[in-house]
C-alpha positions in Angstrom: 41.4 -38.8 15.7 39.8 -42.2 16.4 38.7 -43.0 12.8 42.2 -42.5 11.3 43.6 -44.5 14.2 41.2 -47.4 13.6 42.1 -47.3 9.9 45.8 -47.5 10.8 45.2 -50.4 13.1 43.1 -52.2 10.4 45.9 -51.7 7.9 48.5 -53.1 10.4 46.3 -56.1 11.1 45.8 -56.6 7.3 49.6 -56.5 6.8 50.2 -59.0 9.6 47.5 -61.4 8.2 48.9 -61.1 4.7 52.4 -61.7 5.9 51.3 -64.9 7.8 49.7 -66.2 4.7 52.7 -65.4 2.5 55.3 -66.8 4.9 53.3 -70.0 5.4 52.8 -70.5 1.6 56.1 -69.4 0.2 58.7 -69.3 3.1 60.7 -66.4 4.4 63.3 -66.0 1.7 60.9 -66.0 -1.3 58.3 -63.7 0.3 58.8 -60.1 -0.5 57.5 -56.9 1.1 55.9 -56.1 -2.3 53.9 -59.3 -2.3 52.8 -58.8 1.3 51.7 -55.2 0.4 49.7 -56.6 -2.6 48.1 -59.3 -0.5 47.2 -56.8 2.2 45.8 -54.3 -0.3 48.1 -51.5 0.9 51.0 -49.7 -0.6 54.6 -50.8 0.0 55.2 -47.5 1.7 52.4 -48.3 4.2 54.1 -51.7 5.0 57.4 -50.0 5.6 55.8 -47.4 7.8 54.6 -50.1 10.1 57.6 -52.5 9.8 61.1 -51.3 8.8 62.1 -54.7 7.5 60.9 -58.2 6.7 62.7 -59.4 9.8 60.8 -57.0 12.0 57.5 -58.1 10.4 58.3 -61.7 11.0 59.4 -61.0 14.6 56.1 -59.3 15.2 54.2 -62.3 13.9 56.1 -64.6 16.3 55.6 -62.2 19.1 51.8 -62.1 18.5 51.6 -65.9 18.4 53.5 -66.2 21.6 51.5 -63.5 23.3 48.2 -65.0 22.4 49.3 -68.4 23.6 50.3 -67.2 27.1 47.7 -64.5 27.5 45.7 -66.6 29.9 48.7 -68.2 31.6 49.4 -67.3 35.3 53.1 -67.8 35.8 53.1 -66.4 39.3 54.4 -68.8 41.9 52.0 -69.9 44.7 53.7 -71.1 47.9 50.4 -72.8 49.0 49.8 -74.9 45.9 51.5 -78.2 45.0 54.4 -77.9 42.6 53.0 -80.6 40.3 49.7 -78.7 39.9 51.5 -75.5 39.1 53.9 -77.1 36.7 51.1 -78.9 34.9 49.4 -75.6 34.2 52.6 -74.1 32.8 53.3 -77.1 30.6 49.7 -77.4 29.4 49.9 -73.8 28.1 53.2 -74.6 26.4 51.8 -77.7 24.8 48.8 -75.8 23.6 51.0 -73.3 21.8 53.1 -76.1 20.2 49.9 -77.8 19.0 48.8 -74.7 17.1 49.0 -75.2 13.3 49.9 -71.5 12.7 52.7 -71.7 15.3 54.1 -74.9 13.8 54.0 -73.6 10.2 55.7 -70.3 11.1 58.3 -72.2 13.3 59.2 -74.2 10.2 59.5 -70.9 8.2 61.6 -69.4 11.0 64.0 -72.4 11.1 64.3 -72.5 7.3 65.0 -68.7 7.3 67.7 -69.0 9.9 69.7 -72.0 8.6 71.8 -70.0 6.3 71.9 -66.8 8.4 73.5 -67.2 11.9 72.9 -63.5 12.6 69.2 -63.8 11.8 69.0 -67.0 13.9 70.6 -65.4 16.9 68.2 -62.4 16.6 65.1 -64.7 16.6 66.5 -66.8 19.4 67.1 -63.7 21.5 63.6 -62.4 20.8 61.9 -65.7 21.7 64.1 -66.4 24.7 62.9 -63.3 26.4 59.3 -64.6 26.1 60.2 -67.7 28.1 61.4 -65.7 31.1 58.1 -66.2 32.9 58.9 -69.9 33.3 62.3 -69.1 34.7 60.8 -66.6 37.2 58.5 -69.3 38.4 61.4 -71.8 39.0 63.4 -69.1 40.7 60.5 -68.2 43.0 60.1 -71.9 44.0 63.8 -72.2 44.6 63.8 -69.1 46.8 60.9 -70.6 48.7 63.0 -73.6 49.5 60.9 -76.0 47.4 63.3 -76.5 44.5 67.0 -77.2 44.7 68.6 -75.9 41.5 71.6 -73.7 41.1 70.5 -72.3 37.7 66.8 -71.6 37.4 67.1 -70.6 33.7 68.8 -73.9 32.9 66.2 -75.9 34.9 63.3 -74.0 33.1 64.9 -74.7 29.7 65.4 -78.3 30.7 61.8 -79.1 31.4 60.5 -77.2 28.4 62.9 -79.2 26.2 61.4 -82.4 27.5 58.2 -81.3 25.9 59.8 -80.1 22.7 61.5 -83.5 22.2 58.1 -85.1 21.7 55.7 -82.4 20.7 57.7 -79.9 18.7 60.9 -81.1 17.0 59.4 -84.3 15.5 56.5 -82.3 14.1 58.8 -79.6 12.7 61.6 -81.7 11.3 59.8 -85.0 10.4 56.3 -83.7 9.7 54.8 -86.0 12.3 51.2 -85.2 13.5 50.5 -83.2 16.6 50.2 -85.4 19.7 46.7 -86.4 20.7 45.3 -85.4 24.1 46.4 -88.7 25.8 49.9 -88.5 24.6 50.2 -84.8 25.4 49.1 -85.6 29.0 51.6 -88.5 29.2 54.5 -86.3 28.0 53.6 -83.5 30.5 53.3 -85.9 33.5 56.6 -87.6 32.6 58.4 -84.3 32.3 57.1 -83.2 35.7 58.2 -86.5 37.2 61.7 -86.1 35.9 61.9 -82.4 36.9 60.6 -83.0 40.5 62.8 -86.1 40.9 65.8 -84.0 40.1 65.0 -80.7 41.8 62.1 -81.0 44.4 63.1 -80.6 48.0 61.5 -83.2 50.3 58.7 -81.5 52.4 60.5 -82.3 55.6 63.5 -80.3 54.4 61.8 -76.9 54.0 59.7 -76.4 57.1 
């Protein structure tokens, strides 16, 4: 049982690796399941056995990128740690993901693939938005602990992450600007935290 299972896993990994290469090289629309199968060295039937559609395969790639980027991230709220320290850890993990060449390349592919297909765009947004829930949970926990004053934790979480994307994602995706260096990354993160805490942090004397 184990040998066939390992072979199946290896084939799946080969399909994903081939799909990443093809999507990065040729884009979503041009890439075919036939080409992915040929690059992976498997039959087209094998590809479809693992992934019912090209959309499902692309969604799996985005999921794997996201999962690997947050695998080491602890999003649990700690009532005994400074908010700034906790936010910095969350945003540094987000920044690391947005600095990954694979992620940026595939994000460009995803955006190009969705421009002419609102349905596909909504599907990808829905898939990715569920992955950001951890940040929202952290904001909600801090709010419930009386340390943040925000009526909509999901909005506040989206807001602070958007402050990063304005400098470290969208210019790279749309204008081809280089990834920010370490000093500029740190500056963007600290500025985002400043704005977030200025708007939402409850003064210590108010939540004894």
